[in-house]
Structures are given as structure tokens and as C-alpha cells.
VORO-98058 format. One record per residue: residue in one letter; x, y, z of N, C-alpha, C, CB in turn. Coordinates in steps of 0.02 Angstrom, whole numbers, padded with zeros to 5 digits, always signed. Glycine has a CB too. Layout:
# residues N
aXYZXYZXYZXYZ
...
//
This chain:
# residues 284
m-02108+03846-03281-02115+03801-03231-02139+03737-03235-02145+03825-03194
k-02173+03749-03282-02205+03672-03318-02176+03639-03358-02261+03673-03356
e-02102+03672-03384-02028+03635-03407-01986+03615-03339-01974+03695-03456
k-02004+03641-03303-01951+03593-03235-01990+03549-03227-01930+03626-03151
i-02052+03575-03215-02086+03470-03180-02090+03438-03213-02156+03443-03149
t-02073+03455-03278-02085+03392-03335-02012+03353-03339-02110+03426-03424
k-01956+03400-03320-01897+03379-03332-01871+03329-03267-01854+03442-03344
n-01915+03354-03204-01913+03307-03156-01946+03256-03157-01923+03326-03110
k-02016+03245-03174-02033+03189-03197-02007+03124-03235-02065+03207-03219
t-01942+03153-03300-01911+03117-03321-01853+03088-03310-01913+03130-03352
k-01828+03119-03237-01776+03102-03207-01786+03050-03168-01753+03146-03178
a-01885+03067-03118-01890+03008-03077-01898+02950-03100-01933+03012-03038
r-01926+02951-03194-01937+02897-03223-01875+02845-03233-01966+02917-03279
m-01822+02890-03259-01760+02861-03253-01722+02823-03207-01732+02896-03259
r-01743+02831-03158-01718+02804-03064-01734+02737-03074-01771+02838-02982
k-01801+02751-03099-01877+02701-03068-01837+02657-03122-01988+02731-03083
f-01835+02674-03186-01806+02622-03253-01733+02579-03240-01788+02677-03327
k-01703+02620-03208-01640+02602-03187-01656+02544-03132-01598+02668-03159
r-01688+02534-03083-01678+02502-03005-01715+02478-03067-01698+02524-02910
k-01794+02439-03101-01805+02379-03147-01750+02358-03173-01849+02390-03201
e-01710+02412-03222-01647+02390-03243-01602+02318-03202-01606+02457-03237
k-01556+02354-03146-01555+02332-03103-01555+02259-03090-01586+02359-03085
k-01631+02257-03030-01668+02201-03032-01684+02167-03064-01700+02202-03021
s-01678+02144-03151-01703+02136-03188-01629+02086-03189-01736+02189-03230
a-01594+02117-03191-01515+02099-03211-01518+02053-03164-01447+02155-03203
w-01528+02058-03092-01494+02026-03054-01545+01947-03046-01478+02078-02987
l-01606+01960-03060-01661+01904-03087-01634+01870-03105-01708+01911-03132
l-01614+01883-03191-01587+01871-03252-01510+01825-03210-01575+01956-03307
f-01475+01842-03163-01416+01832-03141-01429+01774-03120-01389+01875-03099
l-01477+01748-03078-01522+01693-03006-01535+01633-03055-01623+01731-02963
k-01564+01676-03104-01605+01600-03147-01544+01564-03195-01686+01628-03217
k-01503+01624-03219-01442+01604-03249-01391+01541-03215-01405+01670-03252
y-01408+01586-03155-01333+01539-03115-01340+01487-03055-01279+01596-03077
k-01417+01489-03055-01475+01473-02987-01423+01400-02968-01590+01449-03016
l-01416+01341-02987-01388+01289-02991-01326+01290-02939-01373+01280-03060
h-01277+01341-02967-01204+01364-02959-01233+01411-02874-01166+01427-03047
v-01279+01448-02890-01297+01478-02817-01310+01447-02755-01348+01509-02821
l-01360+01381-02772-01369+01345-02721-01320+01299-02702-01421+01318-02728
i-01274+01268-02741-01242+01238-02700-01178+01294-02667-01219+01172-02739
l-01171+01333-02674-01117+01392-02666-01183+01392-02576-01111+01489-02755
v-01202+01399-02558-01245+01417-02502-01271+01340-02474-01311+01472-02529
i-01240+01276-02497-01268+01250-02452-01191+01225-02432-01332+01202-02468
l-01139+01222-02471-01081+01232-02462-01054+01269-02389-01067+01264-02520
l-01079+01351-02401-01064+01390-02337-01104+01367-02300-01068+01461-02334
i-01152+01325-02288-01171+01301-02238-01156+01258-02197-01205+01292-02245
s-01121+01203-02242-01100+01138-02211-01037+01162-02175-01087+01074-02267
i-00999+01194-02206-00941+01237-02177-00967+01272-02126-00907+01287-02225
a-01011+01305-02091-01024+01318-02041-01044+01277-01973-01056+01349-02058
i-01102+01231-02011-01122+01147-01963-01047+01143-01937-01152+01053-02024
v-00994+01092-01985-00932+01077-01965-00883+01130-01925-00905+01057-02021
l-00883+01190-01924-00854+01220-01879-00895+01235-01807-00832+01275-01911
v-00957+01222-01783-01013+01216-01756-00973+01137-01717-01089+01218-01815
v-01014+01115-01742-00963+01016-01719-00912+01044-01677-00905+00957-01804
r-00859+01054-01726-00781+01040-01699-00764+01077-01645-00725+01056-01749
q-00811+01116-01618-00787+01160-01550-00792+01116-01511-00825+01225-01523
p-00735+01147-01471-00705+01064-01430-00776+01070-01349-00568+01076-01385
t-00759+01014-01333-00826+00998-01292-00815+00944-01248-00888+00979-01338
a-00848+00933-01179-00799+00890-01128-00787+00848-01168-00821+00858-01060
t-00825+00798-01182-00829+00731-01239-00780+00745-01290-00908+00720-01282
s-00770+00786-01320-00767+00786-01401-00668+00759-01384-00793+00894-01456
p-00631+00743-01439-00591+00703-01466-00536+00769-01462-00618+00664-01539
y-00567+00826-01443-00502+00872-01424-00504+00877-01393-00480+00919-01435
n-00536+00884-01344-00533+00886-01253-00572+00851-01203-00550+00948-01229
p-00514+00768-01208-00561+00705-01212-00560+00715-01114-00518+00610-01263
i-00608+00668-01114-00623+00665-01017-00580+00595-01015-00734+00652-00976
m-00525+00593-00971-00471+00565-00947-00509+00516-00906-00419+00611-00912
p-00520+00424-00943-00548+00390-00848-00513+00364-00823-00603+00338-00831
a-00557+00395-00746-00526+00366-00688-00495+00310-00691-00563+00358-00644
k-00439+00302-00668-00376+00248-00650-00422+00154-00613-00312+00306-00562
s-00411+00120-00617-00451+00057-00597-00410-00003-00575-00494+00033-00656
i-00399-00004-00510-00374-00055-00483-00347-00120-00531-00423-00071-00440
e-00317-00127-00555-00273-00222-00597-00231-00248-00577-00236-00230-00666
i-00247-00313-00552-00188-00363-00536-00094-00301-00569-00212-00466-00606
g-00081-00312-00502+00017-00287-00534+00013-00241-00498+00047-00259-00625
d-00061-00193-00507-00031-00111-00464-00008-00094-00426-00052-00072-00444
i+00007-00049-00409+00049-00025-00342-00030-00014-00308+00114+00059-00350
v-00033-00002-00249-00078+00029-00239-00072+00045-00158-00133-00005-00267
t-00073+00137-00144-00105+00155-00081-00153+00130-00036-00125+00196-00089
v-00177+00135+00030-00235+00134+00027-00224+00159+00104-00274+00067+00001
a-00289+00194+00129-00290+00231+00187-00325+00179+00224-00322+00303+00183
y-00325+00129+00291-00360+00061+00307-00388+00100+00373-00304-00020+00318
k-00442+00049+00418-00461+00048+00477-00467-00023+00487-00517+00088+00490
t-00460-00049+00547-00436-00109+00547-00518-00135+00600-00340-00115+00584
m-00567-00161+00610-00603-00154+00680-00616-00230+00667-00676-00093+00695
y-00644-00219+00748-00689-00290+00758-00762-00274+00732-00695-00316+00845
e-00797-00345+00736-00872-00348+00699-00910-00288+00729-00918-00424+00714
n-00904-00264+00784-00941-00220+00831-00915-00168+00833-00949-00239+00893
e-00856-00140+00789-00860-00069+00735-00764-00069+00811-00976+00027+00742
t-00782-00078+00851-00714-00083+00893-00654-00061+00864-00700-00151+00911
v-00595-00010+00851-00559+00003+00783-00511-00033+00819-00542+00082+00746
i-00488-00068+00777-00404-00114+00819-00347-00050+00794-00371-00226+00763
e-00352-00033+00725-00284-00005+00709-00300+00045+00636-00223-00076+00695
s-00264+00094+00637-00264+00131+00557-00212+00136+00538-00287+00198+00545
g-00206+00156+00481-00150+00204+00446-00134+00192+00362-00075+00190+00489
n-00099+00198+00362-00082+00190+00283-00046+00131+00240-00041+00243+00269
f-00054+00079+00211-00026+00039+00183-00006+00030+00078-00067-00005+00218
t+00046+00001+00061+00055+00003+00012+00060-00079-00011+00105+00050+00005
f+00032-00086-00059+00068-00148-00074+00033-00173-00142+00062-00204-00009
v+00071-00244-00172+00042-00246-00251-00015-00281-00263+00089-00277-00301
a-00069-00262-00314-00143-00266-00323-00126-00367-00327-00184-00208-00415
g-00171-00390-00322-00177-00469-00326-00101-00513-00342-00236-00486-00393
r-00093-00510-00272-00030-00536-00284-00020-00594-00222+00028-00473-00283
g-00065-00568-00201-00052-00609-00091-00003-00566-00054+00002-00715-00078
y+00010-00504-00067+00040-00486+00001-00011-00450+00050+00103-00437-00010
v-00054-00459+00048-00099-00444+00114-00144-00504+00079-00142-00350+00132
i-00162-00482+00149-00229-00558+00164-00288-00536+00096-00291-00549+00278
k-00295-00623+00103-00368-00625+00027-00422-00573+00018-00427-00694+00035
g-00446-00580+00057-00493-00547+00087-00490-00465+00059-00483-00559+00166
i-00433-00410+00077-00419-00351+00051-00402-00357-00031-00361-00322+00092
d-00369-00425-00025-00332-00415-00080-00389-00431-00131-00263-00460-00083
n-00444-00459-00169-00498-00475-00190-00554-00392-00200-00522-00536-00133
a-00553-00398-00140-00590-00333-00128-00557-00267-00184-00576-00311-00038
v-00481-00233-00182-00485-00161-00222-00466-00198-00301-00414-00088-00188
i-00485-00246-00292-00473-00240-00390-00550-00216-00433-00450-00342-00432
g-00532-00170-00451-00579-00114-00509-00600-00054-00450-00674-00163-00556
m-00595-00046-00380-00586+00008-00365-00528+00072-00409-00574-00012-00302
k-00563+00131-00378-00531+00203-00434-00508+00233-00363-00605+00268-00497
e-00455+00277-00382-00427+00334-00319-00477+00374-00282-00378+00394-00350
g-00490+00391-00240-00533+00397-00215-00609+00368-00187-00526+00423-00236
e-00621+00299-00190-00668+00278-00188-00660+00228-00136-00687+00264-00243
k-00684+00237-00085-00702+00200-00012-00752+00152-00021-00729+00249+00045
k-00719+00087+00035-00752+00037+00054-00756+00002+00081-00761+00018+00039
r-00809-00035+00142-00812-00078+00200-00814-00120+00158-00862-00077+00255
i-00790-00193+00194-00762-00249+00186-00760-00297+00244-00705-00236+00165
l-00808-00358+00212-00810-00391+00283-00751-00443+00256-00897-00430+00314
v-00721-00468+00310-00678-00526+00303-00676-00574+00333-00631-00518+00304
t-00695-00636+00333-00713-00682+00373-00646-00725+00378-00777-00717+00347
p-00622-00775+00454-00549-00780+00457-00515-00830+00399-00530-00807+00532
e-00579-00857+00361-00561-00883+00304-00520-00858+00254-00605-00896+00280
e-00530-00801+00228-00517-00727+00180-00463-00694+00208-00581-00668+00180
g-00459-00712+00274-00418-00649+00320-00355-00680+00373-00484-00605+00377
y-00354-00714+00418-00307-00742+00465-00309-00812+00491-00308-00704+00517
g-00359-00837+00445-00353-00916+00456-00391-00923+00508-00282-00948+00470
t-00404-00998+00511-00460-01015+00581-00379-01021+00627-00531-01117+00576
y-00423-01025+00687-00395-01025+00769-00342-01123+00771-00502-01023+00847
d-00291-01122+00764-00273-01176+00794-00245-01203+00843-00255-01192+00773
e-00271-01236+00887-00259-01241+00933-00177-01300+00970-00326-01251+00944
k-00148-01315+00882-00091-01344+00886-00040-01313+00883-00086-01383+00853
k-00085-01241+00859-00001-01197+00860+00012-01156+00920+00010-01135+00794
i-00014-01203+00980+00003-01160+01066+00071-01202+01073-00070-01180+01153
i+00106-01167+01112+00180-01216+01125+00182-01191+01223+00282-01174+01056
y+00198-01238+01260+00192-01227+01305+00280-01230+01319+00137-01265+01332
y+00311-01167+01376+00365-01158+01393+00384-01160+01459+00378-01115+01371
p+00448-01182+01489+00437-01188+01557+00441-01106+01581+00494-01242+01593
l+00418-01115+01651+00434-01027+01673+00497-01029+01716+00364-00984+01728
v+00546-01084+01730+00605-01076+01748+00661-01123+01720+00601-01079+01811
r+00720-01088+01702+00779-01119+01666+00832-01131+01689+00797-01092+01622
k+00876-01184+01693+00925-01210+01733+00982-01216+01681+00905-01277+01770
i+01034-01175+01692+01103-01163+01630+01162-01192+01687+01123-01053+01596
n+01186-01229+01655+01248-01241+01680+01312-01187+01683+01264-01292+01645
r+01308-01166+01741+01376-01104+01720+01445-01126+01670+01420-01081+01802
t+01462-01156+01661+01524-01174+01630+01501-01219+01550+01570-01225+01693
l+01564-01194+01517+01529-01244+01434+01590-01197+01376+01398-01216+01402
p+01606-01277+01364+01657-01257+01313+01636-01214+01230+01690-01330+01298
i+01681-01191+01196+01666-01159+01136+01735-01173+01106+01640-01080+01140
s+01713-01167+01058+01778-01181+01007+01819-01096+01003+01741-01214+00909
l+01881-01136+00987+01931-01032+00998+01943-01017+00932+02036-01022+01045
q+01917-01062+00866+01898-00976+00839+01822-00956+00862+01899-00969+00739
d+01785-00966+00878+01729-00930+00906+01710-00885+00959+01699-00962+00915
f+01769-00921+00990+01778-00873+01056+01822-00802+01012+01838-00923+01135
e+01888-00796+00984+01897-00773+00948+01868-00703+00884+01904-00817+00946
d+01817-00745+00859+01774-00707+00799+01725-00662+00861+01719-00774+00733
f+01690-00697+00911+01641-00678+00943+01688-00609+00990+01603-00749+00986
f+01742-00626+01013+01764-00581+01060+01805-00518+00997+01823-00629+01126
n+01838-00543+00971+01879-00508+00935+01953-00507+00981+01843-00436+00920
s+01948-00575+01017+02023-00573+01047+02047-00635+01078+02031-00519+01102
t+02111-00649+01099+02120-00694+01106+02116-00711+01174+02161-00703+01078
p+02088-00809+01193+02077-00788+01269+02113-00818+01330+02009-00800+01284
i+02120-00787+01356+02171-00778+01426+02144-00798+01472+02193-00712+01449
v+02164-00864+01507+02150-00892+01574+02141-00837+01648+02215-00943+01584
g+02091-00828+01664+02056-00791+01723+02013-00722+01707+02115-00771+01776
e+02029-00691+01642+02012-00632+01620+01951-00633+01591+02055-00608+01581
t+01907-00562+01618+01818-00582+01573+01817-00545+01520+01736-00558+01615
y+01786-00597+01503+01740-00551+01417+01685-00530+01428+01718-00596+01344
q+01680-00475+01394+01571-00464+01379+01574-00432+01318+01510-00398+01445
a+01563-00468+01250+01521-00441+01210+01468-00395+01221+01502-00481+01187
s+01454-00349+01147+01387-00315+01128+01318-00357+01150+01387-00304+01045
g+01285-00364+01179+01213-00376+01199+01233-00425+01241+01156-00396+01145
m+01256-00448+01262+01284-00500+01319+01265-00468+01403+01382-00505+01307
p+01211-00527+01422+01164-00474+01499+01210-00475+01528+01094-00501+01555
w+01287-00519+01556+01324-00542+01573+01404-00539+01552+01297-00581+01570
p+01439-00531+01588+01513-00578+01543+01538-00643+01567+01589-00536+01547
i+01541-00660+01540+01591-00738+01557+01678-00736+01577+01591-00789+01475
r+01697-00800+01604+01754-00796+01641+01792-00860+01595+01741-00807+01730
v+01831-00842+01577+01885-00905+01542+01942-00950+01592+01940-00860+01483
l+01905-01005+01595+01940-01077+01653+01997-01100+01629+01894-01153+01660
n+01993-01105+01552+02031-01156+01508+02047-01135+01440+01992-01217+01500
v+02106-01165+01424+02118-01155+01346+02142-01186+01340+02141-01112+01311
t+02135-01239+01276+02187-01296+01276+02193-01285+01174+02146-01396+01319
d+02204-01316+01139+02243-01310+01063+02178-01280+01031+02276-01395+01018
n+02079-01318+01043+02026-01300+00991+01966-01276+01044+02004-01371+00934
t+01998-01270+01106+01917-01268+01146+01939-01230+01206+01877-01355+01173
v+01885-01180+01221+01911-01118+01269+01846-01155+01329+01896-01008+01229
i+01864-01165+01380+01820-01183+01457+01798-01131+01494+01862-01220+01512
v+01722-01074+01477+01721-01014+01497+01674-01043+01552+01700-00955+01445
s+01625-00980+01600+01596-00979+01653+01562-00930+01668+01628-00990+01693
h+01479-00926+01653+01455-00871+01661+01462-00825+01742+01390-00888+01638
e+01435-00752+01720+01481-00737+01791+01420-00666+01787+01601-00717+01785
p+01365-00688+01810+01299-00639+01808+01304-00636+01887+01214-00674+01770
e+01286-00556+01911+01295-00544+01972+01212-00575+01984+01320-00459+01991
d+01212-00580+02053+01146-00634+02082+01123-00590+02107+01153-00700+02134
n+01056-00635+02091+00959-00595+02100+00976-00546+02047+00926-00540+02196
i+00994-00520+02014+00973-00465+01957+00892-00480+01918+01040-00470+01890
s+00867-00430+01893+00827-00418+01839+00853-00393+01775+00785-00379+01859
i+00818-00432+01720+00835-00397+01662+00754-00414+01617+00918-00433+01623
n+00754-00333+01593+00692-00313+01570+00678-00329+01496+00685-00243+01583
q+00644-00391+01466+00657-00411+01417+00563-00402+01387+00703-00485+01425
s+00568-00384+01301+00504-00393+01281+00436-00401+01336+00513-00450+01241
y+00460-00480+01320+00389-00547+01349+00387-00529+01427+00416-00660+01339
g+00424-00491+01482+00437-00508+01534+00485-00482+01570+00443-00555+01531
v+00483-00495+01646+00550-00502+01678+00584-00550+01697+00555-00478+01719
e+00662-00561+01670+00688-00621+01710+00699-00598+01748+00734-00662+01697
i+00721-00642+01818+00751-00627+01864+00806-00699+01858+00701-00612+01928
v+00884-00684+01888+00939-00717+01873+00958-00728+01948+00990-00680+01824
r+00978-00804+01956+01000-00798+02000+01059-00877+01981+00940-00788+02060
k+01124-00862+02036+01173-00928+02000+01214-00957+02065+01241-00895+01929
t+01205-01033+02057+01241-01061+02125+01321-01077+02088+01194-01146+02164
d+01351-01119+02133+01419-01130+02102+01412-01166+02020+01464-01184+02158
k+01380-01204+02018+01341-01253+01960+01326-01233+01896+01277-01272+01979
n+01271-01192+01921+01193-01163+01879+01186-01090+01905+01107-01213+01904
i+01166-01052+01835+01111-01023+01825+01040-01025+01830+01117-01018+01790
i+01024-01002+01871+00943-00998+01864+00898-00943+01856+00918-01021+01913
v+00848-00948+01784+00819-00872+01774+00745-00907+01794+00830-00826+01681
t+00729-00865+01805+00641-00864+01809+00600-00800+01769+00617-00855+01896
l+00559-00831+01747+00531-00802+01689+00470-00732+01733+00486-00879+01634
i+00428-00694+01746+00374-00679+01771+00342-00631+01678+00393-00628+01861
p+00300-00667+01649+00277-00642+01573+00237-00608+01601+00247-00691+01512
r+00231-00565+01539+00194-00514+01511+00142-00535+01465+00235-00471+01480
i+00071-00547+01496+00026-00583+01452+00021-00546+01404-00038-00601+01474
g+00018-00555+01317-00015-00515+01258+00055-00494+01231-00074-00446+01280
a+00109-00491+01274+00171-00479+01236+00188-00514+01161+00223-00501+01282
r+00211-00493+01134+00255-00537+01066+00311-00546+01042+00246-00525+01017
i+00325-00609+01038+00419-00614+01049+00427-00663+00987+00458-00661+01143
q+00486-00628+00964+00510-00659+00884+00545-00717+00899+00564-00608+00835
t+00529-00777+00872+00584-00840+00883+00587-00877+00809+00555-00903+00950
y+00622-00910+00817+00622-00934+00750+00587-00990+00729+00680-00944+00734
l+00543-00982+00750+00476-01029+00716+00432-00993+00688+00432-01071+00765
g+00427-00918+00697+00385-00857+00689+00368-00788+00730+00334-00882+00684
i+00327-00752+00741+00300-00686+00796+00266-00768+00832+00223-00592+00755
m+00269-00750+00894+00221-00783+00953+00187-00727+00987+00264-00828+01012
t+00145-00756+01023+00116-00713+01083+00099-00773+01134+00041-00662+01061
v+00139-00717+01192+00114-00728+01263+00047-00744+01285+00124-00675+01294
k+00027-00780+01296-00033-00804+01291-00100-00795+01362-00012-00877+01274
s-00052-00838+01415-00072-00876+01471+00003-00893+01489-00126-00942+01455
a-00004-00894+01569+00034-00923+01610+00002-00963+01677+00078-00873+01626
n+00051-01011+01711+00033-01033+01780+00087-01049+01790-00016-01084+01796
s+00081-01060+01845+00138-01091+01910+00205-01114+01873+00103-01172+01959
t+00216-01157+01824+00269-01197+01798+00263-01171+01732+00264-01276+01805
h+00230-01143+01682+00226-01139+01600+00201-01079+01584+00181-01191+01565
i+00233-01058+01553+00179-01005+01500+00171-01040+01428+00220-00917+01481
a+00109-01003+01390+00076-01047+01357+00102-00987+01268-00025-01061+01397
l+00147-01013+01242+00152-00960+01150+00121-00978+01104+00219-00957+01104
d+00090-00920+01087+00027-00939+01022+00086-00920+00963-00068-00872+01017
l+00060-00980+00939+00090-00954+00856+00046-00944+00809+00134-01004+00817
n-00009-00940+00819-00080-00907+00772-00054-00840+00777-00173-00913+00809
h-00099-00806+00732-00094-00738+00722-00151-00715+00772-00103-00715+00641
p-00146-00641+00802-00174-00618+00858-00264-00630+00830-00143-00530+00876
f-00260-00604+00754-00323-00609+00738-00340-00689+00695-00338-00539+00694
a-00352-00741+00715-00348-00789+00694-00412-00817+00711-00295-00815+00711
g-00470-00840+00682-00521-00856+00679-00570-00785+00700-00523-00917+00717
k-00539-00745+00703-00621-00672+00705-00627-00663+00617-00590-00553+00758
t-00695-00629+00614-00703-00589+00573-00674-00509+00576-00762-00596+00570
l-00678-00488+00520-00659-00408+00537-00681-00360+00474-00569-00397+00549
l-00686-00290+00495-00712-00257+00459-00656-00217+00446-00769-00232+00480
f-00648-00194+00392-00610-00132+00349-00639-00068+00315-00580-00160+00292
d-00620-00029+00319-00631+00029+00306-00589+00019+00274-00636+00078+00343
i-00596+00052+00179-00517+00099+00156-00542+00124+00104-00437+00057+00135
k-00510+00150+00094-00500+00234+00040-00409+00216-00007-00486+00343+00127
v-00451+00198-00089-00372+00206-00122-00358+00270-00124-00359+00180-00198
l-00301+00303-00111-00247+00352-00125-00204+00355-00160-00220+00364-00092
s-00187+00306-00203-00147+00306-00279-00135+00251-00295-00082+00338-00288
i-00128+00244-00362-00150+00208-00398-00075+00195-00455-00221+00239-00421
e-00022+00135-00442+00042+00152-00489+00024+00087-00543+00135+00148-00441
k+00002+00107-00622-00021+00051-00659+00050+00014-00671-00064+00074-00730
y+00001-00060-00679+00073-00123-00696+00098-00093-00757+00050-00220-00716
n+00188-00098-00782+00223-00069-00830+00226-00161-00855+00303-00011-00804
k+00180-00180-00912+00172-00251-00928+00242-00238-00985+00082-00281-00963
t+00240-00194-01018+00327-00197-01099+00370-00187-01033+00347-00095-01191
a+00379-00144-00980+00452-00145-00920+00436-00218-00909+00452-00085-00831
e+00394-00268-00865+00386-00305-00832+00418-00338-00901+00321-00312-00793
s+00417-00371-00952+00421-00412-01003+00493-00399-01026+00366-00399-01054
k+00509-00364-01029+00581-00330-01063+00643-00354-00980+00564-00203-01082
r+00605-00339-00939+00658-00386-00880+00658-00451-00876+00645-00376-00809
i+00625-00498-00897+00613-00536-00915+00648-00591-00969+00574-00513-00919
//
């Protein structure tokens, strides 16, 4: 029994010795190669830090946030707009596309949209100077309500044939598309055709600017206008507005309807198509 106990103690001492021996060997290794171990540890820590830093974030170069486009001169812009008087009474609204900064819209809008971004809203106060101009009384033209037209008139043979696509025959009537009444050929010479207006008597013709009453005599056609105040008329001078009328004349206004008015505009940028300077230079 005593011998068995002695053997067990001997084994325990051997295990303890081996553990001390292993620990001593590890300490000797660390002591001998401590610089190398330190460098290895630093390297591992550095790699870990780099891996953490390189993780994609909202602002990293691996997952960048693209800056919102803003309007610059030359960009094609689509806006939703609402036009109002100063008291906020709405005049009109809709969508409109234009090239920014190039004078395609009034100055007040053209300047205000520069720098705006998609989805951005803005209320703009536009004065007459930056809008539709000041009101000019000299742009009012007075036109007679009653016109007297000769029933007969000469036209060239070539013009007649081009307009009616036909050869004139004396006594025949002709009416081309868009003519309010027919004409009758009275005489034909080598180069001239004499024609006569042949409207029905006392007829009414609806026009965008009012109603014309047509009467005829042996020598004349008399056209009397019943004007529609506020109507817009396309003329060779531009678009005019029927401003007012008296017993003899109507006043046709060449000023823009918003001339002299300060206006409010609510706008929202719907889209921006960036100006391609490279493509533009290639076209030049």
C-alpha cells in the first residue's frame, strides 16, 4: 500500500514538472521572439482596423451618395407651375418645359430656377420689369367696327388658277376652302380676272373675336362687327386683345394681358436634363 502511494506521488510530481517545463518553454519562446510576436500582433490589429474601416457606409467611396442635380444654365427643365395675381387668385396652372437661363421664359422665372433641385418648390414674386413689361398705351390700335368692301376686284390670272386650281370661266362661281362666300367671274383678259363677291345678304359669321354681320349692295359689301371683349386675335403685328369698343371703333391691345402686373408663381421642379457641353461643342 505504501509503495502504491509512493508511485502515485511520483506520477503527480512528473505531471507538475512537465507543466512547468512546457510553461518555461513558452516563456523562453516569447522572450526569444518577443519582437516578432509584437510585430505580428500589431499587424493583425492593423488588418482588423482596415477591414472595419473599409466596410461600405452611406458616405464611403464604395457606396457614395450621389448629389442631387441642381439647375444650371442650358439645362432642360420641366416644372409644374401656378400663376396668380398678388391676392393669390389663380390665373392658370400646368406643366412647362424650357431651357434654363436662355431667355425662353420671363426673366423672373429664368433667374429664379437656377440652383433649384429636382422636387424643390419655390414661390416667386415677379414684377412687371422681370415679367411681361410695363403697360404701353401706344400699343393700343383703334379699328373701325364697320368696313365697306368693293364687291368687284381684279386678280391676276395666275393667282386665280393657283388659288382655285381651275381656269376661270365668265359667269361661273368659285369658292375655295376657308372662303366665307363664293365669287363670280365677270370678265377674263390675257392676264387679269375680274370677280365679284357673292355673299348671301344679311348673314352672320362667327369669328373668335366676335360676330360679323354681312350685307351687300350693288357695289359694296358692308361688314359690321359685334366684338367679343377680351377675345384674342392673331394679327400680322402679333396677338392682340379686344380691349373695349364704342359706337364706331374697337380698341385692340397689343400689350401682353399681364403687362404692368406683379404676379406670383408657385413652381416645383419635376425633372432636370443636364446640358451636355461635350455634345454641344461637337455640334459646333
